C-alpha positions in Angstrom: 0.0 0.0 0.0 1.6 3.3 -1.1 0.6 6.4 0.8 1.4 9.9 -0.5 3.0 12.3 1.9 0.1 13.7 3.8 -0.2 16.9 5.7 -3.5 16.1 7.4 -3.5 13.1 9.7 -7.3 12.9 9.3 -6.9 11.7 5.8 -4.7 8.9 6.9 -7.2 7.9 9.5 -10.1 7.9 6.9 -8.0 5.8 4.5 -7.3 3.2 7.2 -10.9 3.0 8.2 -12.0 2.4 4.6 -9.3 -0.3 4.2 -10.5 -2.0 7.4 -13.8 -2.7 5.6 -12.6 -3.4 2.1 -9.3 -5.3 2.5 -8.6 -8.7 4.0 -7.1 -9.0 7.4 -3.6 -10.0 6.3 -3.4 -7.1 3.8 -4.6 -4.6 6.5 -1.9 -5.7 8.9 0.8 -5.4 6.2 -0.4 -1.8 5.5 -0.4 -1.0 9.2 3.2 -2.2 9.5 4.3 0.1 6.7 2.4 3.0 8.1 4.0 2.6 11.5 7.5 2.5 9.9 7.0 5.3 7.4 4.9 8.0 9.1 6.1 10.4 11.8 4.7 10.3 15.3 2.7 13.5 14.7 0.5 11.8 12.1 0.4 8.4 13.9 -0.9 10.2 17.0 -4.3 10.7 15.3 -4.8 7.0 14.3 -3.6 5.5 17.6 -6.9 5.6 19.6 -8.8 4.2 16.6 -6.2 1.5 16.0 -6.3 0.3 19.6 -10.1 0.2 19.6 -10.2 -1.7 16.3 -7.8 -4.3 17.8 -9.3 -4.8 21.3 -12.8 -3.7 20.7 -14.8 -0.8 22.2 -15.0 -0.3 25.9 -18.8 -0.8 25.8 -18.4 -4.2 24.2 -20.3 -3.3 21.0 -17.2 -3.6 18.8 -15.3 -6.9 19.2 -12.2 -5.8 17.3 -9.9 -8.7 16.3 -11.7 -11.0 18.8 -8.5 -12.2 20.4 -10.4 -14.2 23.0 -11.7 -16.6 20.4 -8.8 -16.5 17.9 -7.0 -19.9 17.9 -4.0 -21.1 16.0 -5.5 -24.5 15.2 -8.8 -23.0 13.9 -7.4 -19.9 12.0 -3.7 -20.4 11.7 -3.0 -17.6 9.2 -4.9 -14.9 11.1 -3.6 -16.1 14.5 0.1 -16.0 13.3 -0.4 -12.5 11.8 -2.1 -11.1 14.9 0.4 -12.6 17.3 3.3 -11.2 15.3 1.7 -7.7 15.1 0.9 -7.5 18.9 4.1 -9.2 20.2 6.0 -7.2 22.8 8.7 -6.6 20.1 6.2 -6.3 17.3 5.0 -3.4 15.2 2.2 -2.3 17.6 4.6 -2.0 20.5 7.0 0.0 18.3 4.2 2.4 17.6 3.6 2.8 21.3 7.3 3.6 21.9 7.3 5.9 19.0 4.5 8.0 20.5 5.9 7.6 24.0 9.1 9.3 22.8 7.1 12.4 21.8 5.3 12.7 25.1 1.8 12.3 23.7 -1.2 11.7 26.0 -4.7 10.2 25.3 -8.0 10.6 27.1 -9.5 7.5 28.8 -13.0 7.8 30.2 -13.3 7.3 34.0 -16.7 5.8 33.5 -15.1 2.7 32.0 -12.9 1.9 35.0 -13.8 -0.7 37.6 -16.6 0.2 40.0 -14.7 1.1 43.2 -12.1 3.2 41.3 -14.8 5.0 39.3 -16.8 5.7 42.4 -13.8 7.0 44.3 -12.8 9.4 41.5 -16.3 10.7 41.0 -16.4 11.4 44.8 -13.2 13.4 44.5 -11.2 10.8 46.4 -7.9 9.8 44.9 -7.6 6.0 44.6 -4.7 4.4 46.5 -3.0 3.1 43.4 -0.3 5.4 42.0 -1.5 4.4 38.6 -4.1 7.2 38.7 -2.0 10.0 40.3 -1.6 13.2 38.3 -3.7 11.8 35.5 -7.3 12.9 36.4 -8.7 15.6 34.2 -11.8 17.5 35.0 -14.2 17.9 32.0 -14.3 21.3 30.4 -17.5 23.3 30.4 -20.1 21.2 28.7 -17.9 18.1 28.9 -19.4 14.7 29.2 -17.4 13.3 32.1 -14.0 12.8 33.8 -11.0 11.5 31.9 -7.6 10.1 32.6 -4.7 11.5 30.7 -2.7 8.4 29.8 0.6 8.0 28.0 0.6 5.7 25.0 1.9 2.6 26.9 -0.7 3.1 29.6 -3.5 3.7 27.1 -2.6 0.5 25.2 -2.4 -1.6 28.3 -5.7 -0.2 29.7 -7.5 -1.3 26.5 -5.7 -4.7 26.4 -6.6 -5.5 30.0 -10.2 -4.3 29.8 -10.9 -6.2 26.7 -11.0 -9.3 28.8 -14.0 -8.1 30.8 -15.7 -5.5 28.6 -16.5 -7.8 25.8 -19.5 -10.1 26.0 -18.9 -13.6 27.3 -18.4 -16.3 24.7 -21.5 -18.3 23.9 -21.8 -21.7 25.6 -22.1 -23.3 22.1 -18.7 -22.1 21.2 -16.2 -24.5 22.8 -13.0 -22.5 23.1 -10.1 -23.6 25.3 -8.9 -20.4 27.0 -5.2 -21.4 27.1 -5.2 -21.8 23.3 -6.6 -18.4 22.5 -4.5 -15.5 21.3 -5.4 -13.2 24.2 -4.3 -15.7 26.8 -1.0 -16.3 25.0 -0.4 -12.6 24.6 -0.9 -12.1 28.4 1.7 -14.7 29.0 4.1 -13.1 26.5 3.7 -9.6 28.0 4.3 -11.0 31.5 7.4 -12.9 30.4 8.7 -9.7 28.6 8.0 -7.0 31.2 8.3 -9.2 34.4 11.3 -11.3 33.5 12.4 -14.2 35.7 15.9 -14.1 34.3 18.1 -11.1 33.8 18.6 -8.0 35.9 16.4 -5.7 33.8 13.6 -6.2 31.2 14.7 -6.7 27.6 15.8 -3.5 25.9 13.3 -1.5 24.0 13.3 -1.0 20.3 14.7 2.4 19.3 12.6 5.0 17.7 13.2 5.4 13.9 15.8 8.0 13.2 17.2 7.9 16.8 19.2 5.7 19.0 17.8 6.4 22.4 15.1 4.2 23.9 11.7 5.6 24.8 11.9 7.6 28.0 9.9 7.1 31.2 6.6 8.9 31.5 6.6 12.5 32.6 5.3 11.5 36.1 7.4 8.5 36.9 6.4 5.8 39.3 7.8 5.8 42.8 11.0 3.9 43.5 10.4 0.4 45.0 12.8 1.1 47.8 10.0 3.1 49.3 7.4 0.3 49.1 7.1 -0.3 52.8 3.8 -2.2 53.1 2.3 0.2 55.6 3.8 3.6 54.8 1.5 6.5 54.0 1.0 6.7 50.3 1.1 10.5 50.3 4.2 10.6 52.4 6.0 8.1 50.1 5.0 10.1 47.0 6.3 13.4 48.3 9.5 12.3 50.1 10.8 10.2 47.2 9.9 12.3 44.2 13.4 13.8 43.9 15.1 10.4 44.0 13.0 9.1 41.2 14.1 11.8 38.8 17.7 11.4 40.0 17.9 7.6 39.6 18.1 6.6 35.9 17.8 2.9 36.9 14.3 3.4 38.0 13.3 4.4 34.5 14.1 0.9 33.3 11.2 -0.7 35.0 8.4 1.9 34.6 6.8 -0.4 32.0 6.9 -3.4 34.3 5.3 -1.4 37.1 2.6 0.0 34.8 1.8 -3.4 33.4 1.3 -5.0 36.8 -0.8 -2.2 38.2 -3.0 -2.1 35.1 -3.6 -5.9 35.2 -4.4 -5.9 38.9 -6.6 -2.8 38.8 -8.6 -4.0 35.7 -8.9 -7.6 36.7 -9.1 -7.7 40.5 -10.2 -4.3 41.7 -14.0 -4.8 41.2 -15.0 -5.0 44.9 -14.1 -2.3 47.4 -12.3 -3.4 50.6 -14.2 -0.8 52.6 -17.6 -2.2 51.7 -16.3 -5.7 52.3 -15.2 -4.8 55.8 -18.6 -3.3 56.6 -20.7 -6.1 55.3 -18.3 -9.1 55.2 -19.3 -9.5 51.6 -19.2 -7.3 48.5 -22.0 -4.8 48.3 -25.1 -5.8 46.2 -24.6 -2.8 44.0 -21.2 -4.1 42.9 -22.8 -6.4 40.3 -19.6 -7.4 38.5 -19.5 -11.1 37.9 -16.2 -12.7 36.8 -16.3 -15.4 34.2 -14.3 -18.6 34.1 -12.1 -17.2 31.4 -11.4 -14.1 33.5 -10.4 -16.4 36.5 -8.1 -18.4 34.3 -6.2 -15.3 33.1 -5.9 -14.1 36.7 -4.4 -17.5 37.7 -1.8 -17.1 34.9 -0.9 -13.7 36.4 -0.5 -15.1 39.9 1.6 -18.0 38.7 3.9 -15.7 36.8 4.1 -13.3 39.7 5.2 -16.1 42.0 7.9 -17.1 39.5 8.9 -13.4 39.1 9.2 -12.8 42.9 11.0 -16.1 43.5 13.6 -15.3 40.9 15.4 -13.2 43.4 18.8 -14.5 44.4 19.0 -16.0 47.9 21.1 -13.1 49.1 18.5 -10.6 47.8 15.3 -12.3 48.9 15.5 -11.2 52.5 14.5 -7.6 53.4 17.3 -7.5 55.8 19.8 -7.4 52.9 18.1 -4.4 51.3 20.4 -1.5 50.5 20.5 1.4 48.1 22.7 -0.7 45.8 19.8 -3.0 45.1 18.4 -2.6 41.6 14.9 -1.3 41.1 13.9 -4.5 39.4 15.0 -6.5 42.5 13.0 -4.2 44.7 10.0 -4.6 42.4 10.2 -8.4 42.7 10.2 -8.2 46.4 7.2 -5.8 46.6 5.1 -6.9 43.6 2.8 -9.4 45.4 2.3 -7.8 48.9 2.1 -4.3 47.6 -0.1 -4.6 44.6 -1.9 -8.0 44.6 -2.6 -9.3 48.1 -5.4 -7.0 49.2 -7.4 -6.9 46.0 -7.0 -10.6 45.4 -8.3 -11.5 48.9 -11.5 -9.5 48.3 -11.9 -10.9 44.8 -11.6 -14.5 46.2 -14.0 -13.8 49.0 -16.6 -12.6 46.5 -16.0 -15.7 44.2 -16.3 -18.1 47.2 -19.5 -16.5 48.3 -21.2 -15.9 45.0 -20.0 -18.5 42.5 -22.6 -21.1 41.4 -22.4 -24.5 43.2 -21.2 -26.3 40.1 -18.1 -27.7 38.6 -17.1 -24.4 37.1 -15.8 -23.4 40.5 -12.8 -25.5 39.8 -11.2 -22.5 38.0 -11.5 -20.3 41.1 -10.3 -23.1 43.3 -7.1 -23.7 41.2 -6.5 -19.9 41.2 -6.6 -19.9 45.0 -4.4 -22.9 45.4 -1.9 -21.5 42.9 -1.5 -18.4 45.1 -1.2 -20.5 48.3 1.8 -22.5 46.9 4.5 -20.0 45.8 7.1 -22.8 46.4 5.8 -24.6 43.3 7.2 -21.7 41.2 10.5 -21.4 42.9 13.6 -21.9 40.7 15.0 -24.6 43.0 13.4 -28.0 42.5 13.3 -30.4 45.4 13.9 -34.0 44.7 10.8 -36.1 45.0 11.1 -38.9 47.5 11.2 -42.5 46.3 8.1 -43.5 48.1 6.0 -40.8 46.3 5.4 -38.9 49.5 4.6 -35.2 49.1 7.6 -33.0 49.6 7.9 -30.9 52.8 7.2 -27.2 52.7 10.4 -25.4 53.7 10.5 -23.1 56.6 11.7 -20.3 54.3 8.0 -19.9 53.3 6.8 -19.2 56.9 6.9 -15.4 56.4 4.7 -15.7 53.2 2.2 -17.9 55.0 2.1 -15.6 58.0 1.6 -12.5 55.9 -1.2 -14.2 53.9 -2.8 -16.0 56.9 -6.4 -15.1 55.9 -5.8 -16.6 52.4 -5.2 -19.9 54.1 -7.5 -19.9 57.0 -10.6 -17.8 56.3 -10.9 -19.0 52.7 -10.5 -22.6 53.8 -13.5 -22.1 56.1 -15.4 -20.6 53.1 -14.5 -23.6 51.0 -15.8 -25.9 53.8 -19.1 -24.2 53.8 -19.3 -24.6 50.0 -18.4 -28.2 50.1 -21.1 -28.9 52.6 -23.7 -27.6 50.1 -22.4 -29.5 47.0 -23.1 -33.0 45.7 -20.0 -34.9 46.7 -21.2 -37.9 44.7 -20.3 -36.0 41.6 -16.7 -36.8 40.5 -16.0 -33.2 39.7 -17.0 -32.0 43.1 -15.2 -34.9 44.8 -12.1 -33.9 42.9 -12.3 -30.3 44.3 -12.5 -31.5 47.9 -9.5 -33.9 47.2 -7.4 -31.0 45.7 -7.9 -28.7 48.6 -7.3 -31.5 51.2 -4.1 -32.6 49.3 -2.7 -29.1 49.2 -3.3 -28.4 52.9 -1.9 -31.8 53.9 1.6 -31.0 52.6 4.1 -31.8 55.3 4.9 -28.8 57.6 2.3 -26.5 56.0 -0.3 -27.2 58.8 2.3 -26.4 61.4 3.3 -23.1 59.8 -0.4 -22.1 59.5 -0.9 -22.9 63.2 2.2 -20.9 64.0 0.7 -18.0 62.1 -2.5 -18.2 64.1 -0.6 -18.3 67.3 1.3 -15.2 66.4 -2.0 -13.4 65.6 -3.6 -14.5 68.9 -0.6 -13.3 71.0 -1.5 -10.6 73.5 -0.5 -7.1 72.3 1.7 -6.2 75.2 4.8 -4.7 73.5 3.4 -3.9 70.1 2.8 -0.2 70.8 6.5 0.3 71.6 7.4 -0.9 68.1 5.0 1.3 66.3 7.8 3.3 64.7 9.0 0.1 63.0 6.1 0.5 60.7 7.8 3.2 58.7 11.4 2.0 58.8 11.0 -1.7 58.0 12.7 -1.2 54.5 15.1 1.6 55.4 18.7 0.4 55.3 20.3 3.5 56.8 18.8 2.6 60.3 20.1 -0.3 62.3 17.7 -3.2 61.9 16.0 -4.6 64.9 16.9 -8.2 65.8 14.3 -10.6 64.5 12.1 -11.5 67.4 8.7 -13.2 67.7 6.8 -9.9 68.4 7.9 -8.5 65.0 6.4 -11.5 63.2 3.3 -11.2 65.4 3.0 -7.5 64.5 3.1 -8.4 60.7 0.4 -11.0 61.1 -1.8 -8.7 63.0 -1.3 -5.9 60.5 -2.2 -8.2 57.7 -5.4 -9.4 59.3 -6.5 -6.0 60.5 -5.8 -4.3 57.2 -8.1 -6.8 55.4 -10.8 -7.4 58.1 -10.7 -4.3 60.2 -9.7 -3.7 63.8 -12.9 -5.2 65.2 -12.9 -8.4 63.2 -13.9 -11.7 64.8 -11.3 -14.2 63.8 -12.3 -17.9 63.7 -9.2 -20.1 64.1 -8.8 -22.7 61.5 -7.9 -25.3 64.1 -10.5 -24.2 66.6 -13.6 -26.1 67.7 -16.0 -24.3 65.3 -14.0 -25.3 62.2 -13.3 -28.8 63.6 -17.1 -29.3 63.7 -17.4 -28.3 60.1 -14.6 -30.7 59.2 -16.4 -33.6 61.0 -19.6 -32.7 59.1 -17.7 -32.8 55.9 -16.1 -36.1 56.8 -19.6 -37.5 57.5 -20.9 -36.3 54.1 -17.8 -37.8 52.4 -18.6 -41.2 54.0 -22.2 -40.9 53.0 -21.3 -39.8 49.5 -19.1 -42.9 49.1 -21.9 -45.2 50.1 -24.3 -43.4 47.8 -22.0 -43.7 44.9 -21.8 -47.4 45.4 -25.6 -47.6 45.7 -26.0 -45.7 42.5 -23.5 -48.0 40.8 -25.5 -51.1 42.0 -28.8 -49.7 40.9 -27.7 -48.4 37.5 -25.3 -51.2 36.6 -27.3 -52.5 33.7 -27.3 -50.5 30.5 -29.9 -47.7 30.0 -31.2 -49.4 26.9 -31.9 -52.8 28.4 -33.3 -51.2 31.5 -35.8 -49.0 29.6 -36.8 -52.0 27.4 -37.5 -54.2 30.4 -39.5 -51.4 32.0 -41.4 -50.9 28.8 -42.4 -54.6 28.8 -43.3 -54.3 32.5 -40.7 -56.7 33.8 -38.4 -54.0 35.3 -39.0 -51.3 37.8 -41.2 -48.5 36.4 -40.4 -46.1 39.3 -38.9 -43.0 37.7 -36.9 -42.5 41.0 -35.1 -45.8 40.8 -31.8 -44.0 40.0 -30.7 -40.9 41.9 -30.8 -37.6 40.2 -28.5 -34.7 40.8 -25.1 -36.1 39.8 -23.2 -37.1 36.7 -22.4 -40.7 37.6 -24.9 -42.1 35.0 -23.1 -40.2 32.2 -19.7 -41.6 33.1 -20.4 -45.1 34.3 -18.4 -47.4 36.5 -15.2 -45.5 35.9 -16.8 -42.4 37.5 -17.8 -44.4 40.6 -14.2 -45.6 40.9 -12.8 -42.0 40.6 -15.4 -40.6 43.1 -14.5 -43.3 45.6 -10.8 -42.8 45.1 -11.0 -38.9 45.5 -13.2 -39.1 48.6 -11.1 -41.8 50.2 -7.9 -39.8 49.8 -9.6 -36.5 50.8 -10.8 -38.2 54.0 -7.3 -39.4 54.8 -5.9 -35.9 54.2 -8.5 -34.3 56.4 -7.6 -36.8 59.1 -3.9 -35.8 58.8 -4.6 -32.0 58.8 -6.9 -31.9 61.8 -5.5 -35.0 63.6 -8.7 -36.9 63.6 -8.5 -40.3 65.2 -9.5 -43.5 63.5 -12.1 -43.9 66.3 -13.8 -40.6 65.4 -14.0 -41.6 61.7 -15.3 -45.0 62.7 -17.9 -43.4 64.9 -19.1 -41.2 62.1 -19.4 -44.2 59.8 -21.3 -46.1 62.5 -23.7 -43.2 63.2 -24.3 -42.8 59.5 -25.2 -46.5 59.0 -26.1 -48.1 55.8 -28.2 -46.2 53.3 -30.3 -49.3 52.9 -32.5 -51.1 55.5 -32.9 -54.8 55.8 -35.6 -54.9 53.1 -33.2 -53.4 50.5 -35.1 -50.1 50.4 -33.6 -46.7 50.9 -33.8 -45.1 54.3 -35.9 -42.0 54.7 -34.1 -38.6 54.7 -33.0 -37.3 58.1 -36.1 -36.2 59.9 -37.5 -35.4 63.3 -41.1 -36.3 64.5 -43.4 -33.3 64.9 -47.0 -32.9 65.7 -48.0 -33.0 62.1 -45.6 -35.8 61.2 -42.0 -35.9 60.0 -40.1 -32.6 59.7 -36.9 -32.4 57.6 -33.7 -31.4 59.2 -31.0 -29.4 57.4 -29.2 -32.7 56.7 -32.4 -34.2 55.4 -32.9 -31.3 53.0 -29.3 -31.7 51.8 -29.9 -35.4 51.2 -33.0 -34.7 49.1 -31.5 -31.9 47.1 -28.5 -34.0 46.1 -30.4 -37.2 45.6 -28.8 -39.0 48.5 -32.1 -40.2 50.0 -35.8 -39.8 49.1 -39.3 -40.5 50.4 -41.1 -43.5 48.9 -44.0 -41.9 47.1 -47.1 -44.0 46.4 -50.3 -43.1 44.6 -53.1 -42.9 47.3 -56.1 -41.9 45.1 -58.5 -43.8 42.9 -56.5 -46.3 40.9 -58.8 -45.8 37.9 -58.0 -42.0 37.9 -54.3 -42.1 38.4 -52.2 -40.4 35.7 -51.6 -42.3 32.4 -48.2 -43.9 32.5 -45.6 -43.9 29.8 -46.1 -47.7 29.3 -49.9 -47.1 28.5 -51.7 -46.1 25.3 -53.4 -42.8 26.1 -56.4 -43.1 23.8 -57.0 -46.8 24.6 -56.9 -46.2 28.4 -59.5 -43.4 28.1 -61.8 -45.5 25.9 -61.6 -48.5 28.3 -62.4 -46.2 31.2 -65.5 -45.0 29.5 -66.5 -48.6 28.7 -65.9 -49.9 32.2 -67.7 -46.9 33.7 -70.8 -47.6 31.6 -70.8 -51.3 32.6 -70.4 -50.4 36.3 -73.3 -48.0 36.2 -75.5 -50.5 34.3 -74.7 -53.6 36.5 -73.8 -52.0 39.8 -76.7 -53.7 41.7 -75.9 -57.2 40.3 -72.2 -56.9 41.1 -72.9 -55.8 44.7 -75.2 -58.8 45.1 -72.7 -61.3 43.8 -69.9 -59.9 45.9 -72.0 -60.1 49.1 -72.5 -63.9 48.8 -70.6 -66.2 51.2 -69.9 -69.0 48.8 -67.1 -69.6 46.2 -68.9 -67.5 43.6 -68.9 -64.5 45.9 -65.2 -64.9 46.7 -64.5 -65.2 42.9 -66.4 -62.0 42.2 -64.8 -60.1 45.1 -61.3 -61.1 43.8 -62.1 -59.4 40.5 -64.4 -56.6 41.3 -63.1 -55.0 44.5 -59.9 -53.0 45.2 -57.5 -53.7 48.1 -58.7 -52.1 51.3 -57.6 -48.5 51.6 -56.5 -49.1 55.1 -53.9 -51.5 54.0 -51.9 -48.8 52.2 -48.9 -47.0 53.6 -50.2 -43.5 54.2 -47.1 -41.4 55.0 -48.6 -37.9 54.8 -50.6 -36.5 57.8 -53.0 -35.1 55.2 -53.5 -38.5 53.8 -54.4 -39.9 57.2 -57.3 -37.4 57.5 -58.5 -38.3 54.0 -58.3 -42.1 54.7 -61.7 -42.0 56.3 -63.4 -41.6 52.9 -66.2 -44.2 52.3 -65.1 -47.4 50.6 -66.0 -47.8 46.9 -68.4 -50.5 45.8 -67.4 -53.4 43.5 -66.6 -52.4 39.9 -65.0 -53.7 36.8 -61.6 -52.3 35.7 -60.4 -52.9 32.1 -57.4 -50.5 32.3 -54.9 -53.4 32.2 -55.8 -53.9 28.5 -54.4 -50.4 27.7 -50.9 -51.4 28.6 -48.2 -52.0 26.0 -47.1 -55.0 28.0 -50.6 -56.7 28.0 -51.1 -56.1 24.3 -47.6 -57.4 23.5 -48.1 -60.5 25.5 -51.4 -61.2 23.7 -49.8 -60.7 20.3 -46.9 -63.0 21.4 -49.4 -65.7 22.5 -51.3 -65.5 19.1 -48.0 -65.7 17.2 -46.8 -68.8 19.1 -50.3 -70.4 18.7 -50.1 -69.8 14.9 -46.8 -71.7 14.8 -48.8 -74.8 16.1 -51.6 -74.2 13.6 -54.0 -72.9 16.2 -56.4 -70.2 15.0 -57.3 -66.9 16.7 -60.6 -68.2 18.1 -59.2 -71.4 19.6 -56.3 -69.4 21.0 -58.6 -67.0 22.7 -60.6 -69.8 24.3 -57.4 -71.4 25.5 -56.3 -68.1 27.0 -59.6 -67.6 28.7 -59.5 -71.1 30.1 -56.0 -70.6 31.4 -56.9 -67.4 33.1 -60.0 -69.0 34.6 -57.8 -71.7 36.2 -55.4 -69.0 37.5 -58.3 -67.0 39.0 -59.8 -70.0 40.7 -56.4 -70.8 42.3 -55.8 -67.2 43.4 -59.3 -67.0 44.9 -58.7 -70.1 46.9 -55.4 -68.8 48.2 -56.9 -65.5 49.1 -59.7 -67.0 51.1 -57.3 -69.3 52.9 -55.1 -66.4 53.8 -58.1 -64.5 55.3 -59.0 -67.6 57.4 -55.5 -67.7 58.8 -55.7 -64.0 59.7 -58.8 -64.6 61.6 
């Protein structure tokens, strides 16, 4: 594409907009690369906002842009390759960003598109705590539509990139897209690896601007140095006292992109629920209606995993804060401060919201794995411990004790939240059983439980000497003062500061190893035992194939009860292998819980004994857990859980007129109704004669009573209190019922009898006579047996 030398950038923009409609994707990208290389920053400045929006979509979700969240290499290899090359950290788009960055351009970004708490804070004239927004807020001019942020090109690009994950509409359920294969997910990974490197002292060098040799400079309002990132220091005090050192230290300019990238990702992906509202209500406010998707959670997990690897890439002599000095590079300070300074608080509130509001289904696995990834930074450490030969889990090193203590609520309070979720899920489902197993396995790692207990002990220590160390709050990272010797009270102070900063000074802390949580664990252990028994019961009931079972039921030889197999789980879809997996997951989870909370074998055996078998001596399922009230049985919370998850059920029997019961699936609807009208006409015509015959005391009377009367209503099992009051209804007189002739089974048996008779050269009429004679003999025998049984009862 050849462009003439243009004086008006608007013409270049109009040309690119027209090409975006008329030219194919590959040609458009080639043209954009040439434009970026050939045109000066003054003309590229006008097309930059349009180009960013055309790639990542509009902030209101109307325009999807290049749809990077659905673009996959195996589906669209050409478009995928071109897009990834264009948007690569060293690609043409980032070269455009640096080209504009060198000229000190800024772009307006609407405050209304920011996450809810940030938007509300700015609109209330309160500066957000993140330095990302400092010195960037612009009041609207007279007649303006709203507040804007003045962002440099790199910030503007990253704001759009991060927000495109949540501003675009969720992918339809019919479109099966694996998130880890999509262009967006892979771009996030590339940006993290480029700007937050785990190897090397500084990020990779930037591309030079055309016509010059110097890299793009830091923004006009640089970020604060990470030497000042004490976790509790006043933000305003930090910003003022270190502004001079920022401008004086050229090394700090090397990581401004790294700092900006992390802050943008955390703010756009995690800061959707305010900590203040959470502390007031112990849950995000109802007005904060943001609902994360599974894709969103998977991307956040990728961020957390890379941050752990980034922070753990510090050399051993640099990892400890006690070794901090002014000689330490800004990147090393950034590695030390990235997780506690930027991520911890917002991630905790985000997880609390997910644990409390996520649906009780298997999609919670994404949230669970994100949480477990954050809890195990040792998995992403460069040193790899050798696995023991007996396949035992490796011991968690004591070097991770400070991380565990400074993230105590992530381990303890979220574990309690998970217990409450697990008690409300169907553990018979293999997917739910797997989640319980995963959590139990992680917390059962050797030495982890002891370090969590040590953290709780530090938090519960009396605050006797803490006030005398209050000044340590502002000098914990200052190397020019002599460090205090490491004593227990310092660790206790850090734990208390962590808990109080997230939960408030008046929080009520529930110890993970206290009696309340232990009661929840015992309840979960009981449900695990019950779920194992239920899974085996389902396997026994549904062992035969669905086709043969439905065919036998259609013929009338199998059970016609629609409740013969338990609803509410996915065992039927996966078969015997599913039952085996469920039993394996639950068995191991129970063992891990026993190790974590030191449950004795006697306690578990007592739970199993109290639970009992799910079947009684007659092979029928026990009733749900109930208590006896004035009006009959009343469900307990455990009983409601058993019914909801299909673990137990009431035996439901039809208690009304058998002639008026609903038409079954094994009956012919029109034939049943015709036979009912015929039998009703006969009963009305011969009611007196049938009553006289049934009142006789001889054999003929017994024979008529056997065919013309129903079983006594008092012999039925009336479980409902309402049914007992209705049982006093007057008995019905003798009547004829022809409904059995409307059954597929009866008709099929008659056709089969006629077919077999035809093989022996027996015609339809003789066959009918033989069937009638055979039934007569059967009826006589049954009449005699019935009368003999009544005599024995007397």
